[in-house]
Biopython code that builds the backbone (N, CA, C, O; Angstrom):
import numpy as np
from Bio.PDB.StructureBuilder import StructureBuilder

atoms = [
    (1, "MET", "N", (-0.834, -230.237, 30.414)),
    (1, "MET", "CA", (-1.374, -230.339, 31.750)),
    (1, "MET", "C", (-0.248, -230.738, 32.703)),
    (1, "MET", "O", (0.477, -231.694, 32.427)),
    (2, "PRO", "N", (-0.087, -230.009, 33.838)),
    (2, "PRO", "CA", (0.987, -230.342, 34.771)),
    (2, "PRO", "C", (0.722, -231.669, 35.472)),
    (2, "PRO", "O", (-0.425, -232.034, 35.730)),
    (3, "LYS", "N", (1.786, -232.372, 35.770)),
    (3, "LYS", "CA", (1.691, -233.645, 36.476)),
    (3, "LYS", "C", (1.282, -233.399, 37.926)),
    (3, "LYS", "O", (1.826, -232.521, 38.595)),
    (4, "VAL", "N", (0.328, -234.175, 38.395)),
    (4, "VAL", "CA", (-0.108, -234.073, 39.785)),
    (4, "VAL", "C", (0.654, -235.118, 40.581)),
    (4, "VAL", "O", (0.657, -236.297, 40.225)),
    (5, "SER", "N", (1.298, -234.687, 41.657)),
    (5, "SER", "CA", (2.023, -235.643, 42.489)),
    (5, "SER", "C", (1.483, -235.572, 43.909)),
    (5, "SER", "O", (1.035, -234.521, 44.367)),
    (6, "ASN", "N", (1.532, -236.698, 44.591)),
    (6, "ASN", "CA", (1.094, -236.741, 45.977)),
    (6, "ASN", "C", (2.228, -236.298, 46.882)),
    (6, "ASN", "O", (3.379, -236.698, 46.705)),
    (7, "VAL", "N", (1.889, -235.474, 47.842)),
    (7, "VAL", "CA", (2.853, -234.998, 48.827)),
    (7, "VAL", "C", (2.311, -235.366, 50.194)),
    (7, "VAL", "O", (1.155, -235.083, 50.508)),
    (8, "TYR", "N", (3.140, -235.994, 51.002)),
    (8, "TYR", "CA", (2.741, -236.423, 52.332)),
    (8, "TYR", "C", (3.383, -235.505, 53.365)),
    (8, "TYR", "O", (4.586, -235.248, 53.318)),
    (9, "VAL", "N", (2.575, -235.017, 54.291)),
    (9, "VAL", "CA", (3.049, -234.136, 55.357)),
    (9, "VAL", "C", (2.844, -234.856, 56.679)),
    (9, "VAL", "O", (1.733, -235.272, 57.008)),
    (10, "VAL", "N", (3.932, -234.998, 57.436)),
    (10, "VAL", "CA", (3.862, -235.623, 58.751)),
    (10, "VAL", "C", (4.315, -234.592, 59.777)),
    (10, "VAL", "O", (5.433, -234.081, 59.712)),
    (11, "VAL", "N", (3.427, -234.296, 60.726)),
    (11, "VAL", "CA", (3.739, -233.329, 61.774)),
    (11, "VAL", "C", (4.152, -234.095, 63.013)),
    (11, "VAL", "O", (3.393, -234.906, 63.544)),
    (12, "GLY", "N", (5.375, -233.824, 63.470)),
    (12, "GLY", "CA", (5.894, -234.455, 64.674)),
    (12, "GLY", "C", (6.031, -233.429, 65.781)),
    (12, "GLY", "O", (5.488, -232.328, 65.687)),
    (13, "GLU", "N", (6.737, -233.779, 66.800)),
    (13, "GLU", "CA", (6.968, -232.886, 67.936)),
    (13, "GLU", "C", (8.023, -231.850, 67.569)),
    (13, "GLU", "O", (9.219, -232.105, 67.702)),
    (14, "GLY", "N", (7.582, -230.684, 67.108)),
    (14, "GLY", "CA", (8.496, -229.607, 66.754)),
    (14, "GLY", "C", (9.093, -229.687, 65.362)),
    (14, "GLY", "O", (9.907, -228.840, 64.995)),
    (15, "VAL", "N", (8.706, -230.692, 64.574)),
    (15, "VAL", "CA", (9.218, -230.837, 63.211)),
    (15, "VAL", "C", (8.101, -231.238, 62.257)),
    (15, "VAL", "O", (7.084, -231.802, 62.660)),
    (16, "VAL", "N", (8.319, -230.931, 60.981)),
    (16, "VAL", "CA", (7.420, -231.357, 59.915)),
    (16, "VAL", "C", (8.274, -232.043, 58.858)),
    (16, "VAL", "O", (9.343, -231.554, 58.494)),
    (17, "THR", "N", (7.792, -233.177, 58.371)),
    (17, "THR", "CA", (8.461, -233.903, 57.296)),
    (17, "THR", "C", (7.564, -233.867, 56.067)),
    (17, "THR", "O", (6.373, -234.170, 56.144)),
    (18, "VAL", "N", (8.151, -233.490, 54.926)),
    (18, "VAL", "CA", (7.429, -233.438, 53.660)),
    (18, "VAL", "C", (8.072, -234.447, 52.717)),
    (18, "VAL", "O", (9.273, -234.381, 52.454)),
    (19, "LYS", "N", (7.275, -235.375, 52.212)),
    (19, "LYS", "CA", (7.773, -236.425, 51.313)),
    (19, "LYS", "C", (6.926, -236.417, 50.056)),
    (19, "LYS", "O", (5.701, -236.517, 50.116)),
    (20, "ARG", "N", (7.590, -236.298, 48.916)),
    (20, "ARG", "CA", (6.904, -236.325, 47.624)),
    (20, "ARG", "C", (6.925, -237.746, 47.071)),
    (20, "ARG", "O", (7.953, -238.423, 47.093)),
    (21, "GLU", "N", (5.764, -238.185, 46.573)),
    (21, "GLU", "CA", (5.663, -239.509, 45.964)),
    (21, "GLU", "C", (6.613, -239.580, 44.773)),
    (21, "GLU", "O", (6.705, -238.636, 43.988)),
    (22, "GLY", "N", (7.312, -240.689, 44.644)),
    (22, "GLY", "CA", (8.241, -240.863, 43.536)),
    (22, "GLY", "C", (9.641, -240.361, 43.821)),
    (22, "GLY", "O", (10.530, -240.486, 42.979)),
    (23, "SER", "N", (9.848, -239.791, 45.006)),
    (23, "SER", "CA", (11.169, -239.298, 45.388)),
    (23, "SER", "C", (11.605, -240.029, 46.652)),
    (23, "SER", "O", (10.785, -240.334, 47.518)),
    (24, "ASN", "N", (12.893, -240.304, 46.749)),
    (24, "ASN", "CA", (13.391, -240.937, 47.970)),
    (24, "ASN", "C", (13.903, -239.894, 48.961)),
    (24, "ASN", "O", (14.498, -240.243, 49.981)),
    (25, "ARG", "N", (13.676, -238.628, 48.665)),
    (25, "ARG", "CA", (14.136, -237.540, 49.507)),
    (25, "ARG", "C", (12.992, -236.980, 50.344)),
    (25, "ARG", "O", (11.894, -236.766, 49.830)),
    (26, "ALA", "N", (13.239, -236.744, 51.610)),
    (26, "ALA", "CA", (12.270, -236.103, 52.494)),
    (26, "ALA", "C", (12.853, -234.767, 52.940)),
    (26, "ALA", "O", (14.061, -234.648, 53.146)),
    (27, "VAL", "N", (12.004, -233.778, 53.088)),
    (27, "VAL", "CA", (12.424, -232.461, 53.551)),
    (27, "VAL", "C", (11.954, -232.300, 54.990)),
    (27, "VAL", "O", (10.771, -232.471, 55.285)),
    (28, "LEU", "N", (12.874, -231.975, 55.877)),
    (28, "LEU", "CA", (12.566, -231.736, 57.287)),
    (28, "LEU", "C", (12.619, -230.244, 57.578)),
    (28, "LEU", "O", (13.504, -229.541, 57.089)),
    (29, "ALA", "N", (11.679, -229.767, 58.368)),
    (29, "ALA", "CA", (11.682, -228.367, 58.784)),
    (29, "ALA", "C", (11.274, -228.293, 60.247)),
    (29, "ALA", "O", (10.412, -229.044, 60.702)),
    (30, "ASN", "N", (11.891, -227.396, 60.965)),
    (30, "ASN", "CA", (11.509, -227.156, 62.357)),
    (30, "ASN", "C", (10.281, -226.260, 62.392)),
    (30, "ASN", "O", (10.117, -225.381, 61.546)),
    (31, "VAL", "N", (9.421, -226.491, 63.377)),
    (31, "VAL", "CA", (8.249, -225.645, 63.576)),
    (31, "VAL", "C", (8.666, -224.502, 64.493)),
    (31, "VAL", "O", (9.017, -224.716, 65.653)),
    (32, "LEU", "N", (8.622, -223.275, 63.951)),
    (32, "LEU", "CA", (8.994, -222.098, 64.738)),
    (32, "LEU", "C", (7.859, -221.643, 65.644)),
    (32, "LEU", "O", (8.087, -221.086, 66.718)),
    (33, "GLY", "N", (6.643, -221.885, 65.198)),
    (33, "GLY", "CA", (5.492, -221.477, 65.991)),
    (33, "GLY", "C", (4.225, -222.118, 65.481)),
    (33, "GLY", "O", (4.140, -222.540, 64.327)),
    (34, "LYS", "N", (3.238, -222.185, 66.363)),
    (34, "LYS", "CA", (1.954, -222.786, 66.028)),
    (34, "LYS", "C", (0.861, -221.881, 66.592)),
    (34, "LYS", "O", (0.903, -221.498, 67.761)),
    (35, "VAL", "N", (-0.119, -221.543, 65.747)),
    (35, "VAL", "CA", (-1.206, -220.662, 66.165)),
    (35, "VAL", "C", (-2.522, -221.340, 65.808)),
    (35, "VAL", "O", (-2.653, -221.946, 64.745)),
    (36, "GLN", "N", (-3.486, -221.231, 66.702)),
    (36, "GLN", "CA", (-4.823, -221.746, 66.438)),
    (36, "GLN", "C", (-5.819, -220.621, 66.669)),
    (36, "GLN", "O", (-5.977, -220.139, 67.791)),
    (37, "VAL", "N", (-6.496, -220.203, 65.591)),
    (37, "VAL", "CA", (-7.451, -219.098, 65.670)),
    (37, "VAL", "C", (-8.653, -219.414, 64.805)),
    (37, "VAL", "O", (-8.504, -219.823, 63.654)),
    (38, "ASP", "N", (-9.842, -219.229, 65.350)),
    (38, "ASP", "CA", (-11.091, -219.394, 64.596)),
    (38, "ASP", "C", (-11.155, -220.714, 63.832)),
    (38, "ASP", "O", (-11.581, -220.742, 62.677)),
    (39, "GLY", "N", (-10.742, -221.788, 64.459)),
    (39, "GLY", "CA", (-10.846, -223.099, 63.834)),
    (39, "GLY", "C", (-9.791, -223.404, 62.789)),
    (39, "GLY", "O", (-9.914, -224.382, 62.051)),
    (40, "VAL", "N", (-8.748, -222.572, 62.715)),
    (40, "VAL", "CA", (-7.661, -222.786, 61.758)),
    (40, "VAL", "C", (-6.348, -222.932, 62.523)),
    (40, "VAL", "O", (-6.028, -222.133, 63.403)),
    (41, "GLU", "N", (-5.595, -223.974, 62.163)),
    (41, "GLU", "CA", (-4.270, -224.197, 62.738)),
    (41, "GLU", "C", (-3.226, -223.756, 61.721)),
    (41, "GLU", "O", (-3.286, -224.145, 60.555)),
    (42, "VAL", "N", (-2.268, -222.942, 62.164)),
    (42, "VAL", "CA", (-1.195, -222.470, 61.287)),
    (42, "VAL", "C", (0.148, -222.853, 61.900)),
    (42, "VAL", "O", (0.411, -222.573, 63.069)),
    (43, "LEU", "N", (0.995, -223.500, 61.093)),
    (43, "LEU", "CA", (2.352, -223.838, 61.515)),
    (43, "LEU", "C", (3.330, -222.981, 60.723)),
    (43, "LEU", "O", (3.262, -222.937, 59.495)),
    (44, "CYS", "N", (4.231, -222.307, 61.410)),
    (44, "CYS", "CA", (5.277, -221.514, 60.766)),
    (44, "CYS", "C", (6.558, -222.341, 60.792)),
    (44, "CYS", "O", (7.056, -222.699, 61.859)),
    (45, "LEU", "N", (7.084, -222.639, 59.608)),
    (45, "LEU", "CA", (8.284, -223.470, 59.503)),
    (45, "LEU", "C", (9.537, -222.612, 59.359)),
    (45, "LEU", "O", (9.450, -221.430, 59.027)),
    (46, "ASP", "N", (10.696, -223.207, 59.609)),
    (46, "ASP", "CA", (11.960, -222.465, 59.551)),
    (46, "ASP", "C", (12.575, -222.423, 58.157)),
    (46, "ASP", "O", (13.664, -221.878, 57.979)),
    (47, "ARG", "N", (11.894, -222.988, 57.174)),
    (47, "ARG", "CA", (12.421, -222.992, 55.806)),
    (47, "ARG", "C", (11.279, -223.144, 54.820)),
    (47, "ARG", "O", (10.145, -223.444, 55.196)),
    (48, "LEU", "N", (11.592, -222.935, 53.577)),
    (48, "LEU", "CA", (10.628, -223.102, 52.497)),
    (48, "LEU", "C", (10.604, -224.578, 52.104)),
    (48, "LEU", "O", (11.632, -225.130, 51.712)),
    (49, "VAL", "N", (9.441, -225.218, 52.206)),
    (49, "VAL", "CA", (9.351, -226.634, 51.855)),
    (49, "VAL", "C", (8.450, -226.853, 50.642)),
    (49, "VAL", "O", (8.240, -227.992, 50.226)),
    (50, "HIS", "N", (7.919, -225.775, 50.074)),
    (50, "HIS", "CA", (7.075, -225.897, 48.887)),
    (50, "HIS", "C", (7.652, -225.060, 47.755)),
    (50, "HIS", "O", (8.452, -224.151, 47.978)),
    (51, "GLU", "N", (7.233, -225.382, 46.540)),
    (51, "GLU", "CA", (7.664, -224.628, 45.371)),
    (51, "GLU", "C", (6.610, -223.594, 45.030)),
    (51, "GLU", "O", (5.461, -223.719, 45.453)),
    (52, "SER", "N", (6.988, -222.565, 44.265)),
    (52, "SER", "CA", (6.110, -221.425, 44.014)),
    (52, "SER", "C", (4.795, -221.800, 43.345)),
    (52, "SER", "O", (3.796, -221.104, 43.528)),
    (53, "HIS", "N", (4.770, -222.882, 42.576)),
    (53, "HIS", "CA", (3.534, -223.292, 41.895)),
    (53, "HIS", "C", (2.621, -224.148, 42.772)),
    (53, "HIS", "O", (1.488, -224.433, 42.385)),
    (54, "GLU", "N", (3.098, -224.560, 43.943)),
    (54, "GLU", "CA", (2.312, -225.421, 44.828)),
    (54, "GLU", "C", (1.479, -224.577, 45.790)),
    (54, "GLU", "O", (1.977, -223.628, 46.395)),
    (55, "GLN", "N", (0.199, -224.942, 45.921)),
    (55, "GLN", "CA", (-0.703, -224.203, 46.803)),
    (55, "GLN", "C", (-1.305, -225.082, 47.889)),
    (55, "GLN", "O", (-1.832, -224.570, 48.877)),
    (56, "GLN", "N", (-1.233, -226.393, 47.720)),
    (56, "GLN", "CA", (-1.902, -227.311, 48.635)),
    (56, "GLN", "C", (-1.100, -228.592, 48.766)),
    (56, "GLN", "O", (-0.622, -229.139, 47.772)),
    (57, "PHE", "N", (-0.951, -229.074, 50.010)),
    (57, "PHE", "CA", (-0.420, -230.408, 50.288)),
    (57, "PHE", "C", (-1.520, -231.151, 51.030)),
    (57, "PHE", "O", (-1.592, -231.063, 52.255)),
    (58, "GLY", "N", (-2.369, -231.870, 50.334)),
    (58, "GLY", "CA", (-3.470, -232.565, 50.996)),
    (58, "GLY", "C", (-4.373, -231.580, 51.702)),
    (58, "GLY", "O", (-4.922, -230.675, 51.074)),
    (59, "GLU", "N", (-4.535, -231.752, 53.018)),
    (59, "GLU", "CA", (-5.393, -230.854, 53.796)),
    (59, "GLU", "C", (-4.711, -229.522, 54.133)),
    (59, "GLU", "O", (-5.370, -228.605, 54.623)),
    (60, "TRP", "N", (-3.429, -229.405, 53.884)),
    (60, "TRP", "CA", (-2.669, -228.220, 54.243)),
    (60, "TRP", "C", (-2.637, -227.203, 53.092)),
    (60, "TRP", "O", (-2.323, -227.551, 51.954)),
    (61, "THR", "N", (-2.965, -225.953, 53.402)),
    (61, "THR", "CA", (-2.832, -224.848, 52.457)),
    (61, "THR", "C", (-1.466, -224.226, 52.682)),
    (61, "THR", "O", (-1.023, -224.080, 53.820)),
    (62, "LEU", "N", (-0.797, -223.856, 51.590)),
    (62, "LEU", "CA", (0.582, -223.358, 51.654)),
    (62, "LEU", "C", (0.645, -221.864, 51.411)),
    (62, "LEU", "O", (-0.129, -221.318, 50.625)),
    (63, "ALA", "N", (1.572, -221.207, 52.091)),
    (63, "ALA", "CA", (1.839, -219.790, 51.866)),
    (63, "ALA", "C", (3.287, -219.534, 52.249)),
    (63, "ALA", "O", (3.913, -220.336, 52.943)),
    (64, "GLY", "N", (3.812, -218.399, 51.784)),
    (64, "GLY", "CA", (5.155, -217.993, 52.176)),
    (64, "GLY", "C", (6.132, -217.937, 51.029)),
    (64, "GLY", "O", (6.085, -218.755, 50.110)),
    (65, "ALA", "N", (7.028, -216.953, 51.094)),
    (65, "ALA", "CA", (8.048, -216.767, 50.070)),
    (65, "ALA", "C", (9.445, -217.101, 50.597)),
    (65, "ALA", "O", (10.329, -217.466, 49.821)),
    (66, "VAL", "N", (9.645, -216.981, 51.902)),
    (66, "VAL", "CA", (10.947, -217.252, 52.508)),
    (66, "VAL", "C", (10.869, -218.478, 53.407)),
    (66, "VAL", "O", (11.783, -219.302, 53.431)),
    (67, "THR", "N", (9.781, -218.590, 54.138)),
    (67, "THR", "CA", (9.492, -219.777, 54.933)),
    (67, "THR", "C", (8.082, -220.229, 54.596)),
    (67, "THR", "O", (7.273, -219.435, 54.116)),
    (68, "THR", "N", (7.783, -221.481, 54.841)),
    (68, "THR", "CA", (6.446, -221.992, 54.544)),
    (68, "THR", "C", (5.541, -221.849, 55.757)),
    (68, "THR", "O", (5.933, -222.140, 56.887)),
    (69, "LEU", "N", (4.318, -221.392, 55.495)),
    (69, "LEU", "CA", (3.245, -221.401, 56.481)),
    (69, "LEU", "C", (2.259, -222.469, 56.041)),
    (69, "LEU", "O", (1.713, -222.402, 54.940)),
    (70, "LEU", "N", (2.033, -223.446, 56.893)),
    (70, "LEU", "CA", (1.052, -224.486, 56.624)),
    (70, "LEU", "C", (-0.202, -224.166, 57.425)),
    (70, "LEU", "O", (-0.113, -223.883, 58.619)),
    (71, "SER", "N", (-1.364, -224.207, 56.791)),
    (71, "SER", "CA", (-2.605, -223.964, 57.527)),
    (71, "SER", "C", (-3.646, -224.997, 57.135)),
    (71, "SER", "O", (-3.698, -225.450, 55.992)),
    (72, "ARG", "N", (-4.477, -225.360, 58.110)),
    (72, "ARG", "CA", (-5.564, -226.308, 57.861)),
    (72, "ARG", "C", (-6.690, -226.051, 58.849)),
    (72, "ARG", "O", (-6.487, -225.503, 59.933)),
    (73, "SER", "N", (-7.867, -226.461, 58.446)),
    (73, "SER", "CA", (-9.027, -226.351, 59.309)),
    (73, "SER", "C", (-8.906, -227.375, 60.442)),
    (73, "SER", "O", (-8.488, -228.512, 60.221)),
    (74, "MET", "N", (-9.270, -226.965, 61.634)),
    (74, "MET", "CA", (-9.247, -227.884, 62.771)),
    (74, "MET", "C", (-10.599, -228.565, 62.930)),
    (74, "MET", "O", (-10.733, -229.487, 63.734)),
    (75, "LEU", "N", (-11.611, -228.121, 62.172)),
    (75, "LEU", "CA", (-12.935, -228.705, 62.266)),
    (75, "LEU", "C", (-12.995, -229.989, 61.447)),
    (75, "LEU", "O", (-12.410, -230.056, 60.367)),
    (76, "PRO", "N", (-13.683, -230.993, 61.936)),
    (76, "PRO", "CA", (-13.829, -232.224, 61.162)),
    (76, "PRO", "C", (-14.553, -231.931, 59.834)),
    (76, "PRO", "O", (-15.429, -231.067, 59.781)),
    (77, "THR", "N", (-14.191, -232.637, 58.794)),
    (77, "THR", "CA", (-14.821, -232.457, 57.493)),
    (77, "THR", "C", (-16.312, -232.724, 57.611)),
    (77, "THR", "O", (-16.728, -233.740, 58.167)),
    (78, "GLY", "N", (-17.115, -231.803, 57.083)),
    (78, "GLY", "CA", (-18.545, -231.965, 57.113)),
    (78, "GLY", "C", (-19.203, -231.457, 58.385)),
    (78, "GLY", "O", (-20.422, -231.549, 58.524)),
    (79, "ALA", "N", (-18.412, -230.916, 59.328)),
    (79, "ALA", "CA", (-18.982, -230.409, 60.575)),
    (79, "ALA", "C", (-19.669, -229.075, 60.336)),
    (79, "ALA", "O", (-19.204, -228.274, 59.526)),
    (80, "ALA", "N", (-20.739, -228.838, 61.012)),
    (80, "ALA", "CA", (-21.464, -227.569, 60.888)),
    (80, "ALA", "C", (-20.763, -226.515, 61.726)),
    (80, "ALA", "O", (-20.281, -226.790, 62.824)),
    (81, "ALA", "N", (-20.715, -225.299, 61.187)),
    (81, "ALA", "CA", (-20.042, -224.208, 61.899)),
    (81, "ALA", "C", (-20.968, -223.539, 62.865)),
    (81, "ALA", "O", (-20.570, -222.598, 63.551)),
]
sb = StructureBuilder()
sb.init_structure("model")
sb.init_model(0)
sb.init_chain("A")
sb.init_seg("    ")
for serial, (resi, resn, name, xyz) in enumerate(atoms, 1):
    if name == "N":
        sb.init_residue(resn, " ", resi, " ")
    sb.init_atom(name, np.array(xyz, "f"), 0.0, 1.0, " ", f" {name:<3s}", serial, name[0])
structure = sb.get_structure()
């Protein structure tokens, strides 16, 4: 069974910081663009900040092979659509 590790994502003004629990290293990426459509927020980063086996960082869903796309629902948890 693969080890589950906590990953913390902090979104700042034009940057995203990714910190893995148990590591003293943080990964910084610039936000190239931000899109909000149908209740989903997508951030396009300037680099790959996730590994190929990772699909989720907390509330953020991961995608991308060259750069990371972070997406999350903008609706509060449990809200009716």
